[in-house]
C-alpha positions in Angstrom: 119.2 178.7 -58.6 117.9 179.9 -55.3 114.3 180.9 -55.1 113.5 184.6 -54.1 111.8 184.8 -50.8 111.0 187.2 -47.9 109.5 186.9 -44.5 106.4 188.8 -43.4 105.0 189.2 -39.8 108.5 189.3 -38.4 108.5 190.7 -34.8 110.5 193.9 -34.5 112.5 192.1 -31.7 114.0 189.9 -34.4 114.1 192.3 -37.3 117.4 193.9 -36.4 120.4 192.6 -34.4 120.1 195.6 -32.1 116.8 194.3 -30.7 118.2 190.8 -30.1 121.2 192.3 -28.3 118.9 194.4 -26.1 116.8 191.4 -25.3 120.0 189.6 -24.2 120.8 192.5 -21.9 117.3 192.2 -20.3 117.9 188.5 -19.7 121.4 189.0 -18.1 120.2 189.1 -14.4 119.0 185.5 -14.7 121.7 184.3 -17.0 124.9 182.4 -16.1 126.8 184.7 -18.6 128.6 181.9 -20.4 131.5 182.5 -22.7 129.4 181.8 -25.8 126.9 184.5 -24.6 129.8 187.0 -24.4 131.0 185.9 -27.8 127.6 186.5 -29.3 127.5 190.0 -27.9 131.0 190.8 -29.2 129.8 189.6 -32.6 126.7 191.9 -32.6 127.4 194.7 -35.1 126.0 197.6 -33.0 128.0 196.5 -30.0 131.2 195.8 -32.0 131.0 199.3 -33.5 130.6 201.0 -30.1 133.6 199.1 -28.7 135.6 200.1 -31.7 136.1 196.5 -33.0 136.9 196.2 -36.7 137.6 193.4 -39.0 138.4 190.2 -37.1 138.9 192.0 -33.7 135.9 190.2 -32.3 137.2 186.8 -33.4 140.5 187.6 -31.7 138.8 188.3 -28.4 136.7 185.2 -28.7 139.9 183.2 -29.3 141.5 184.7 -26.3 138.5 183.8 -24.1 138.7 180.2 -25.4 142.4 180.0 -24.8 142.1 181.4 -21.3 139.5 178.7 -20.5 136.8 181.2 -19.5 133.6 179.2 -18.9 130.9 181.3 -17.2 130.2 184.0 -14.6 131.8 187.4 -14.2 133.7 186.5 -11.0 133.5 184.4 -7.9 130.7 186.6 -6.3 128.7 186.1 -9.4 129.0 182.4 -9.2 127.7 182.5 -5.6 124.3 183.7 -6.9 123.7 180.1 -8.3 124.5 178.4 -5.0 127.9 177.2 -6.0 131.3 178.0 -4.3 132.5 181.5 -5.1 135.6 180.3 -7.0 137.2 182.8 -9.3 138.8 180.2 -11.7 137.3 180.1 -15.2 135.3 183.2 -14.7 135.6 186.2 -17.1 137.4 188.3 -14.5 139.9 185.4 -14.0 140.4 185.2 -17.8 141.0 188.9 -18.0 143.7 188.6 -15.4 145.4 185.8 -17.5 145.3 188.1 -20.6 146.7 191.1 -18.8 149.4 189.0 -17.1 150.4 187.5 -20.4 150.7 191.0 -21.9 152.7 192.4 -19.0 155.0 189.5 -18.2 154.8 187.3 -21.3 153.9 183.6 -21.2 157.5 182.3 -21.1 158.5 178.9 -22.3 156.5 176.8 -19.8 152.8 177.2 -20.4 152.1 176.0 -16.8 154.3 178.6 -15.3 152.5 180.9 -12.9 153.0 184.5 -12.0 152.6 185.7 -8.4 150.5 188.8 -8.1 150.9 191.5 -5.4 148.0 190.0 -3.4 149.9 186.7 -3.2 147.7 184.8 -5.7 149.3 183.0 -8.6 147.9 183.0 -12.2 149.1 181.5 -15.4 149.7 184.2 -18.1 148.0 183.7 -21.4 150.3 183.5 -24.4 149.6 185.5 -27.6 148.4 188.8 -26.0 150.9 191.3 -27.3 151.4 194.0 -29.9 148.8 196.4 -31.1 146.0 193.8 -30.6 146.5 194.1 -26.9 144.4 197.3 -27.0 141.4 195.0 -27.6 141.5 194.1 -23.9 140.2 197.6 -23.2 137.1 196.9 -25.3 136.5 193.6 -23.6 136.9 195.2 -20.1 134.5 197.9 -21.1 131.9 195.3 -22.2 132.3 193.3 -19.0 131.8 196.5 -16.8 128.5 197.2 -18.6 127.4 193.6 -18.2 128.2 193.7 -14.5 125.9 196.7 -14.1 123.2 195.1 -16.2 123.4 191.9 -14.0 123.2 194.0 -10.8 119.9 195.6 -12.1 118.1 192.3 -11.5 117.8 192.9 -7.8 117.2 196.6 -8.0 114.0 198.7 -7.5 113.9 202.2 -8.9 111.5 204.8 -10.0 110.3 204.6 -13.6 112.1 207.8 -14.6 115.4 206.4 -13.1 114.9 203.1 -15.1 114.4 205.1 -18.3 117.5 207.2 -17.7 119.6 204.2 -16.7 118.6 202.0 -19.7 118.9 204.9 -22.2 122.5 205.5 -20.9 123.2 201.7 -21.3 122.0 201.7 -24.9 124.2 204.7 -25.6 127.2 203.0 -24.0 126.8 199.7 -25.8 125.2 200.4 -29.1 126.4 202.5 -32.1 124.6 202.9 -35.4 126.2 204.7 -38.3 124.4 207.9 -39.5 124.0 206.4 -43.0 122.4 203.2 -41.7 118.7 204.1 -42.1 117.4 200.7 -40.9 119.6 200.8 -37.9 118.6 204.4 -37.0 114.9 203.4 -37.2 115.6 200.4 -34.9 117.5 202.6 -32.4 114.8 205.2 -32.4 112.1 202.6 -31.8 114.1 201.1 -28.9 114.6 204.5 -27.3 110.9 205.2 -27.7 110.1 202.0 -25.7 112.6 202.9 -23.0 111.4 206.5 -22.7 107.8 205.3 -22.5 108.7 203.9 -19.0 109.0 207.5 -17.8 106.6 209.3 -20.1 103.5 207.2 -19.8 103.1 207.3 -16.0 104.5 210.9 -16.1 101.5 212.0 -18.2 99.4 211.3 -15.1 101.8 212.9 -12.7 103.2 209.6 -11.5 106.6 208.1 -11.1 106.1 204.7 -9.5 108.9 202.5 -8.1 109.3 199.4 -10.2 111.2 196.1 -9.8 113.4 195.2 -12.7 111.2 192.2 -13.5 108.3 194.6 -14.2 110.5 196.8 -16.4 111.7 193.7 -18.3 108.3 192.3 -19.0 107.0 195.7 -20.2 109.9 196.1 -22.6 109.8 192.6 -23.9 106.0 192.8 -24.5 106.6 196.0 -26.5 109.4 194.4 -28.5 107.2 191.4 -29.3 104.1 193.3 -30.0 105.3 195.6 -32.8 105.6 194.0 -36.3 108.2 195.1 -38.7 106.9 197.5 -41.3 107.2 195.7 -44.6 105.2 194.9 -47.7 103.4 191.6 -47.9 103.5 190.9 -51.7 107.1 191.3 -53.0 107.1 188.4 -55.4 108.8 185.0 -55.0 108.0 182.9 -51.9 106.4 184.6 -48.9 106.7 183.1 -45.4 104.0 184.5 -43.1 101.6 183.6 -40.3 98.0 182.5 -40.6 96.3 185.8 -39.9 93.0 187.3 -41.1 92.7 188.9 -44.5 95.4 186.8 -46.0 93.0 184.8 -48.1 94.5 186.2 -51.3 94.5 183.8 -54.3 98.0 182.2 -54.8 99.1 179.5 -57.2 100.7 177.5 -54.4 99.8 177.6 -50.7 101.7 175.6 -48.1 100.8 175.3 -44.4 103.2 173.7 -41.9 102.6 172.7 -38.3 99.0 171.4 -38.6 99.6 169.1 -35.6 97.0 168.0 -33.0 97.3 170.3 -30.0 99.1 173.0 -31.9 96.2 174.1 -34.2 93.6 175.5 -33.6 95.2 177.4 -30.8 94.1 176.7 -27.2 93.2 179.6 -25.0 94.8 179.5 -21.5 93.6 182.2 -19.2 94.3 180.6 -15.9 90.7 181.0 -14.8 90.9 184.8 -14.8 88.9 185.5 -18.0 85.2 185.9 -17.3 84.5 185.8 -21.1 85.8 182.2 -21.2 83.6 181.1 -18.2 80.5 183.0 -19.3 80.6 183.2 -23.1 78.0 185.3 -24.9 77.0 185.6 -28.5 79.5 187.8 -30.4 82.5 187.1 -28.1 85.6 186.3 -29.9 86.5 182.6 -30.0 90.2 182.0 -31.0 89.6 178.3 -31.9 86.7 179.1 -34.2 88.8 182.0 -35.7 91.6 179.5 -36.5 89.1 177.1 -38.1 87.9 179.9 -40.3 91.4 180.8 -41.2 92.0 177.2 -42.3 89.0 177.4 -44.6 90.2 180.7 -46.0 93.6 179.2 -46.7 92.2 176.1 -48.5 90.1 178.3 -50.7 92.9 180.6 -51.6 95.0 177.9 -53.3 94.7 177.9 -57.1 97.1 175.3 -58.4 98.5 173.3 -55.5 97.8 173.1 -51.8 100.3 171.6 -49.4 99.1 170.8 -45.8 101.7 169.3 -43.5 101.8 167.8 -40.0 104.1 165.5 -38.1 102.7 162.0 -38.5 105.1 160.1 -36.4 107.1 160.8 -33.2 110.8 161.5 -34.1 111.9 159.5 -31.0 109.4 156.6 -30.7 107.9 156.4 -34.2 104.4 156.3 -32.8 101.7 157.7 -35.0 100.4 161.2 -34.3 97.2 162.8 -35.2 96.7 165.8 -37.5 94.9 169.0 -36.3 91.2 168.6 -36.2 90.4 170.8 -39.3 92.9 168.8 -41.3 91.5 165.5 -40.0 88.0 166.5 -41.0 89.2 167.5 -44.5 91.0 164.1 -44.9 87.8 162.4 -43.8 85.8 164.3 -46.4 88.2 163.3 -49.2 87.9 159.6 -48.1 84.1 159.9 -48.2 83.9 161.3 -51.7 86.5 158.8 -53.0 84.5 155.9 -51.4 87.4 154.8 -49.1 86.5 153.5 -45.7 88.1 155.4 -42.8 89.9 152.2 -41.5 91.2 151.2 -45.0 95.0 151.4 -44.8 95.6 149.4 -48.0 94.0 151.7 -50.6 96.4 154.3 -51.9 95.2 157.9 -51.4 96.9 160.1 -54.1 96.4 163.2 -52.0 98.3 161.9 -49.0 102.1 161.5 -49.0 104.0 159.9 -46.1 107.5 161.3 -46.0 110.4 159.3 -44.5 112.0 160.7 -41.3 115.4 161.3 -42.9 116.0 163.5 -46.0 118.6 161.0 -47.2 116.2 158.0 -47.2 116.6 155.8 -50.2 112.9 156.1 -51.2 113.6 159.7 -52.3 115.9 158.5 -55.0 114.9 155.0 -56.2 111.7 155.8 -58.1 109.5 153.6 -56.0 107.1 156.5 -55.3 106.8 159.4 -57.8 105.5 161.6 -55.0 108.9 161.3 -53.2 111.7 163.3 -54.7 114.8 165.3 -53.7 116.9 168.2 -55.0 120.0 167.2 -53.0 122.8 166.0 -55.1 124.9 165.1 -52.0 122.1 162.8 -50.7 121.7 161.3 -54.2 125.4 160.3 -54.3 125.0 158.6 -50.9 122.7 156.0 -52.5 125.6 154.6 -54.5 126.6 154.7 -58.1 123.9 153.5 -60.5 121.1 153.9 -57.9 121.4 157.5 -56.9 119.5 160.0 -59.0 118.4 163.6 -58.6 114.6 164.0 -59.0 113.1 167.2 -60.2 109.6 168.5 -60.4 108.1 168.3 -64.0 
């Protein structure tokens, strides 16, 4: 059966769909607003609830967008922002016209037949938009109107209090959380607290500065990323977490992934603006040394089995890659105590396992190496009758 697990150290921006949706709204001014992006927003529960979508209503709207051949952009003027001709075809406004025309006039027998609009333009009506489901067009139009305002904010400059009021109104227009959804209410309260902080923090000093949207966006994103989700660390089962201080608690099994050269220890990039990096003193914090100490704590906390992993070969060129420096030093010490020369590639090291690139590789199923095994019955069957097997830990 499935192993019980939970994730610790999850950023609040990814702890609830409301935060991911709000992040998407902040990114809209620089986005092409593609049809998949609109579909993702329609599928977000807080947005779907505010638009009155129920059951498979969101799927119906996505299917209409696909059938109408909507590709990207709100309209022709929106396309012009990206230095392309301001053509209305295959924009969301053009798709809405096809849906409305199909509802009013019907599609007819010829799918290529066009309807001439009062302004003289012709458009092919979309088939299938009829009956009670046609009311969903109002929800889609409401969403596109809000997205248009959000995109226009990218070139705006307003006072902090005006930004707070505007963004709070947008949250109210686009997000709905049920009163009995405690987690959702907490997420909404946290988000509104971030937004109101744009007004309240400078307001405490009697200030109300004018801010570009880029500044407002960076402030809100940093607050979303900087607040961890409130959750317990030890809940039983498998815990996925980051390497942070005070995590050196004894565990039976400890696994560390991503010990690649250049990724760990972390490199500090200050752009030459940090005087502490140019003129270090005794007692200053050193991130690289902190990471090395965290590695030592992690090794010492394992009681039964320790798994340290890095990418040993390039996935495209197959060239060997080096492990992180602390892991390389540990491997060198193991070689030293086992009496193995560093350049000896023929002696088998029982503590080192070279995994094949693909999970369906035959070496996982043919018993040639007891350290290689798989739980996948589907991949075992791929090896052919009589050869395939399903290995299991003892």
